[in-house]
N, C-alpha and C positions, 0 to 999 in steps of 0.2 A: 504493501501499499503507498502510497505516494506523499510525502508532508508538506505542506506547502513551507516556507520557511520564516515565513511571517502572514499572522494570522491575530488579528486582534482578540477573539474571544480569547484563543489562549492568554492574551495578553491581559486584558481582563483577570484572569481566573488568578495570574502569577501575581497582581497586587492582591485582588482579594485573599490570597492566601498568604502574604506579606502581611498587611494589616491586620489580618489572623488570628496572627502567632504572635506577632508584635505588637499588640497593643498597649498592652500594660508599658513595655519598654518605651514606644515610643510616647507614653501622657508624663512617664518620669524623666526621661531625657528632656523634651521639650517644657516641661516644669520646670528642670532648672537651666535650662537657657535664661527663661524667662526671670528666673530670681535675679541669676545673676545681671541680667538687661537694666533692671534695677538698679546697680548700681555703678554701672558702667556707661549711662547710656549718654550721655554729657559728653563724654570722651574718646573720643573721633581715633586716636592711635591704638587706645583698648578698645574698643569696640572690629576693629579690622582684625587688630592681631586674633583677639577671640573667636569671632568669624572664621575665622580659618582657620585655626587650631581645631573648633568644634566642626568643621566643615572636615577637616586629614581624621579626625577620630571615628566620624560617621562614618565617609568611604573608605577608614581601616580596616569596619568589620563586617562589612557587608557582607563578603565571600566565606566566613569566619565557619560555619556549618559546613562548606563542603574540604574540608580538613580534617575534619570529624569522620570516618570508616561509619559509623550507622549513620549520618542527620549524613553524609557525602552521598552513599549510596540512594537516599531516599529524597535527594537534592538531585541527584543526574535521573534518574527514574523517574521523576516530574512529566509527561507527555509534552512536551515544548521544546521550542528546539534552542540551541545555546545562542543564537542571533535575537530571539526573543528576550531571554534571560536578561543578555547584554543591554538591550532595549530598556528594559525594567530596570536594573540597576542604573544604567544613565540618569535616566528619568528621580529615580528615588536620591541617587547621589548630587543631581546637579537643583531640576527646576522644581523638584518637591522638598528638599532642603529649602533651599531659595524662598520659595513661600514661605515655610515655618518659620524660619529664623525670621521672616520682614511681621508676621503673625506675631512672634515672643516679641522680636523689641518695642511692637505697638503698645503690647499687654503690660514689659516690664516697664517702657519708659511710661505708662498712666499711671501702674501702682508706686510706681516708684519715686514720680512728679506727685501724687496726692500722698505718699508716705511721709515725702520729706516735706512736705509745703503741713500735714497736721503737727507732726512734730516741731516746726517751727515755729508756731503757734503755740506751743507750752511755754510760758514765760521765764522757765529758768533755763531754759535749752540756750542760751545766748550764741551759741557755736553751730546752731544749723539756723539756715538763712531760707527765705524764700527765693522760688528758683519757678520761674514759668514753663509751662509744658512748653517744650523745644520739639518739632520735627524738621531741622535742620540736616539733620545725616542724609535725608531721603535729596537733597540738592547745595553743594556748597559750590563755594569757589577752589578753581583747580590754575592754579598757577606755574606753567613748565617752562622750567629753565629760569623765571624769574624776567622773563625777558616781554610776554604780553598776557594780561589776564582773560578769560573766557568764562562763563558759565557750562557747567556740564552736569549730566544727570550721574550722580556719584555712584548711582547703584549697577549701572553698567560696566563701570571701570570692576568693581567689586562683584559682580557675576561672571566678569570675565576672569580674574585671577581665582572664582570659589570652582570652577571647571578645569581648569590650570590644576591647581590645586586636590582636586579629588579626583582627577583622572591619574594622577601620581600613585594615593592612596589606595584606588578602585585597583588599581594593577597590585599594589602591593599586597592588597586583600588574599589576593587570589597566589600571587607569589611565593609569598611565605607561608610556611606552616603554623608557628608562633611569633608571639613577640610583631605583630603585623605592621604596628605604627610605629614603633621603633625603630626596626629595622629599616622599612620604609624611607624614616626623616634620613636615617645615618646615610643611605645611599646615595638616596638627593641629593644631602649636605655635601657627599664627597666630591660629587659630578659636577654638584657648582662650583666648589673650591676650582676644581682641575680646568673648567671650563674657564672661570677669572684669570689663570693662570694662562690657558693658552690664548685667550682673548686680548690680554694684555700682551705677552710677547708677540703675538701677532698682528696687534697695531704698532707696535716699537719699530718694525721690521716694515711694516708696509705701509705705514704711513710716516707723512713727514713732522716733525715735532710740533706742534699747537704754540702759534709765534704771535697771530693775530687777532682778534677778535672774531673776524669772519671765520677762521680755521676753526674755533671754537664752536662756535653758532652752526656750522656746518659738520662738525666730526660727530659734537652732541646732536643730531637730526637725525642723523646715519645711525647711530648709534641706536637711539631711539628707534628708528623704523625696524632695524634689526632685528633687535629684541622682541619687537611687536609680532613680528612677522615668524621667527620664530615658536613665542607661545603659542599662536594662530597653531602651527605644524606640530607641534606637540600634541597638547589635547585629542585630535581625531588619531594621533600613532600611539598613544598611549591605549587608547580603546581597542584600535585593530589588535593590540598585544595582548591586551588585557581577555581578548576573546579567540584568538589562538591559542594562549594559556586555557581558558578556559576549555575548549574542544582537548585539547590535549589531558584534563584531567577526567572529561567524560570517558576516553578512551584509556 
């Protein structure tokens, strides 16, 4: 019997299975995330770092059941293709995570501001000040290189960074049997350091020494475009490698 590579009914059943088996853990996870947002809601660097780290943790634990002899057999016996399983994994670790992150931030931001202003109303708590409810996290000023200023949707940049981060850790979740997050982080850090050294020596050998402001600006723009293209190339590359690794474990 021939089985199609992509069937939306099977994909819906895969989503249903995931939420049926992980409903409680999902509630706990996003509840904790919302509580953390209550305290870091107005500090942009901490917000971005927390979102990226939790996104990496979320992706790094996605395929953990495939490394268990009992659960792995049950997972690979699910009547769905590897492409469908990968598609669900990508949606869960990208669009679903991003949407839930926004919802958790809205809840945490509202409750955190409410709690802060309630405590600030108590006369003897002088160290707590009233703070207005702020939503500037969704739209901030971006100044690239200090050359010019324009308004950009911060969520677009954050979503791309999440796609890149979670594509790496999704591969790590299927590749490493234990300590998925730590081993993926260590591998990524070592690779990043090696690439930095490679880029530095290549720049020293292949480019003239930047002496004028025009050369500095041009070199900075070239580096920026190369990094962006590199990131957009690596995201689907990591998904493809994850697919082949998933197929390999199936066999």
